[in-house]
N, C-alpha and C positions, 0 to 999 in steps of 0.2 A: 362501836367505830363511827366517825363523822363521814358523811357524805361528800363524796371529792367535789371539788369546784371546777367548773369549766375554764380553762385558761383561754383569754383573748388572744387573739395573734398581736404581736406589737404593731403600732400603728407606723413605725418607721420603716417596714418592710416595703420592699418592691412590689408594686402591684402586679399579680400574676394577670390580668385582663386589662382592657382599656378602659373597663368599667370604671373603676375607683377614680382616675382622673377625671373621667366624663363626668361622674357626680360632683366632683370638687367644683369645677369650673363652671358648671351649670348653677352653682349658687350665685354668681355674679349676672349671669343672663344667659339667654338661650344658644347653646353651642350648637352650631351646625354639624361640624366635622372635626374630627380628633385624629391625628394619626401619632401612633406612638412607633417609634423606628425600633426592630428588633434586629438581632442576629437569624439570620436564615437557618443556620445549622442547629445552634442551641436554644434558641428562642428567647435567650435572656435580653435583656433592654439595651441600647446602645446610648441611652441616656440622653435623648434629645427627643422632641415632639413638638407638633406643630396643632394648634388649636385655633379653630374659624369661628367667630361669634357672628351672629346675624346681625349686630348692630357695631358699629366702628366705634360710637362710643364707649360701650361696655369694653370693647377690645383695648382702647386706650386707659381705661381704669383700671383695669385687669393689668396691664403692662407697667404702670407706675407702681400699683400696690404690691404686685408680686415679684417685682425685679429685686433679687438678693435674698429672696424668701427660702426657706429651708423647706424642701418637699421631698419626703421619701428618703432622706440622707443625701440629698442633691442638692446645691445650691441653684435656685432658677435663675436664669437669664431670659426674661422676658421684655419684648420690644414690639413694636405694631411694624408690620410689613405694608408697604404699599403694593397697590394692585400690579405697577409695573416690575417690581421685586419678584412677585409670585410666578415661578415657573408653572407651566399648564401641568406637569406630572407631579407636582409637589403633594398635594392630597390624595395622591396613588395609593389604593389601597387603605384609605380611611374607614374608620368605624367598623372595619373587618377583624373578627376574632381569627387570634393566630392560632394555627395548626401546628402542632410539633410533628416531628416527621422522625419516626424511630429508624435513624441512621444504621445502626446496629443492625438491625433486623432484615433491612434493605439489603446491606451489603452482604449479609450471610445468604439472603437466598439467591444474589448475584454470583457468588463464591459457590455455592452449592449446586446450580443448575448445571444440567446436563449439557456438555460440548456438541455442537454441530460438529458434523465431519468437517467440515471446512475449518472451524477452530482447531480442531484436532490435529487436521494436517500442518497449520500454522505453527501450533505449539511444536509440533515434532519437528519442522523445518527449522526454528529458531534454534532447538535443544541441539541438533545436529551441528548447526554453524558455531553455537558456543564449544561444542566438544571438539571440533576441528582446529578452533583458535585456541583452544587448552593444550592440544596436542603440538600445536605451532610454535608455542609459547617454550613448553617443556624441550622441543628440539633447538630451540634456538639460545636457550639457557645451557645448551652444552651437556645436558642429562641423556644419558641413554635408558630409556625406559618406553617400554611399548606395551600398550594394553589394546584390547579389542576395542574398546570406545562404544559409544552409543549404538554407532551404524551397524555393529556386528549383531546387537540384540534384536534387530528390527527384523522380521522374517522377509525374504525375497520374494520378490513378485512372482508368481506362477506364469511359467513360460507356456506358450501355446506350441503344442506339438502337432505338426503336419506330417502326415503318412503318406507316402506315395502309391499309388497302385499298380508301379510299375514291377512286380515282383514276378 
């Protein structure tokens, strides 16, 4: 039996980290910051990024050479931005590794969490209101139908009995 050869990942796949584009652009010159924009929920690329080079001359060369270049199945649009065009928060989150959030797990924990007494009361109040609206709609439709409803299934509050000593 022949030994299995390891298959290399296709070069045209979307990079999973910002490390790959950082290495690629560093061949032109020193990259100071790279901001790869991602979707907050899924972590997938939004298909745009900002690269900041230490030297302006290098940035111009890269913009001229890379404009229209195919990079990870995407056609690059590269241009040099002037300092006046750069927003102060443009590079916010640059060089930071994206951490995926398990939204399903987070929602499951929220859903399965025990309700506080206040939330229980609010939930019951909403259910009673919907039940009363449902009964009203049935009456307005001219249907003669009576049922105990949700209010009947709730135990009555205990009443305080006061005994007098006048016996």
